[in-house]
N, C-alpha and C positions, 0 to 999 in steps of 0.2 A: 211197645208192640202192641197194635189195635187189633182185638180181635172180635169180628162179626159175628155174630149168629146167622146163618145164612139162611137155614132150614127147619122145618119142625115138623114132624107127622106124629100123627094120633095112629097108633094099630090097634085096631076092635079085635075085642074075643070071637071065634066064630060066630055066635051068636048075635054078636054086634050089642049087648048088654052094656058093655063095657071097654075103658081104655086097659088095651092088656102092657102097654107099652109106649116111652114117646121118643122117634128117635129125635136126635138133634146132630146138627151141622156146622161145625164151627171151622172159618178160616181167617186168615194174614198174609199180609205181604208187606212184606219189610219196606221201608224208606228209609231215608237219609244215610247214617251209616248201618241201618239194619238191612241192607237192600241186598237183596239176594238168599235173606233167611225169609224162610215161609213155611206158615203152619196152617196144617190141614187136621180136622180133628172130628169122629164122630161119635158120639154116643148113646148110649142106648139107656135111657131111664126103667127102670121097672118099680114095683113096688117097695122095694129092701132099700129104694133110695131114699124114700120117704122118713123124712123127719119126727112130723109131729102126729100125734095119737091119734089114729079116723079118720085120719087124709087118705083120700084116694086118689090113683092117677086123674080119675076124672075131677077132681076137684080143682085143680090146679089150672092156672093162667099162664099166660104163653111168659109171660114175665117169672111167673114163680119155677117152671121149668127150665128157661135160662138160668137161673141163681141156680138149682141144683144142677144142671150140666156142669156150669161151669164149676163148681165146687170138687165135682165126680170128675173132671178132665185136670183141676187143678193137683189132685192128689197123682193122678199117674205122672205130670208132667215132672212133682217134686221127688219122685225117686233119684236117686243119681245112680246107679247103678243102669242106664237100660242099654238092652242087647242091642250092636250093631245087626240089622235085616238086611243090610245093602245087596248080600251075595257077593260082595269082597272077599277074595282070599286074600291070605296073607303072602 
């Protein structure tokens, strides 16, 4: 499945002095054997997601933010027991 980053938004502190978080949106639509299998994912990066000493959200390029965002999302999707939230009842 080809997952594309569709948008990125830098959220600023109230005084606009620095970036408080970065919102990333990912999307994929299945093709071939995966038709009908679609994925939408929103990731909000905060300073807790940074791995390099002294790095800030203001230091990140789009490509760096994308790499961190994909890593965060991959951890979520690696969970085996994802609860069903469709509202369906048994």
